[in-house]
C-alpha positions, 0 to 999 in steps of 0.5 A: 304167086309172088312168093313163088317168083321170088323163090325162083329168082333166088334159086336162079341166082344160087345156081349161077356164079355171082362173079365170072372170071375176068379172062381179058386185060388191057395193057398200055405201052408208052413213049417212055418204054414202059408198060402200065402193068408189071404183072398179070394174073390169069384165073385158072378157070379161064379157057382162053385169055385175051391181052389188048395192047394200047400204044398211048404214046405219040411216036410211030411204030418204026421209031417207038413201036411196041408189042406184047410177047409171052414166053417162059422166062428162060426163053426171053433172051433167045427170042429177043436175040433171034428177033433182032435179025427178023426185023420190024417187018416180022415184028422182031420175032423169028417166024414160027418161033415155038418159044413164043406162047403168044404175041401181038403185032408191033403197033405205033401211036394210038393203035391197039392190038390183041392176042387170045391164047389158050390157058390150059397149056400154061403151067400154074405159077409159071414163071412166064414173062411178057415183054416188048420185042422192039430192040432195047425195049425189053430192058424196061418193058417186061412183067410176069404172068401167072395162072392162079 
């Protein structure tokens, strides 16, 4: 009986993956206008992926707000230019901008925001950029996202 239980347990282990894909990450934004990660790798096996942004600084959103925006690298500058006109009330993003794949809202000190997006539409390899759309921040606050 004991051998049968052990055999069943081993069979169960063999039929399930030992490591599930990690389909989420947390990134921090500081008062020094920096993200703590310069790249994110999304496992191709993920159906959706969640990014949680934490503002670890001490300044308010209207002074040193941060968001996390994902787009094709070629679209970043246009998104940023159009976002300035949209203003803080619209998270420095043009409403309905189809170039934006995913984004969080602008947050200030001690706040967090998350966004979940579908992985399938992203071409494996990219190039995709993430950045902060607060005016002037993308110069320092940017990174790459790849699906592998």
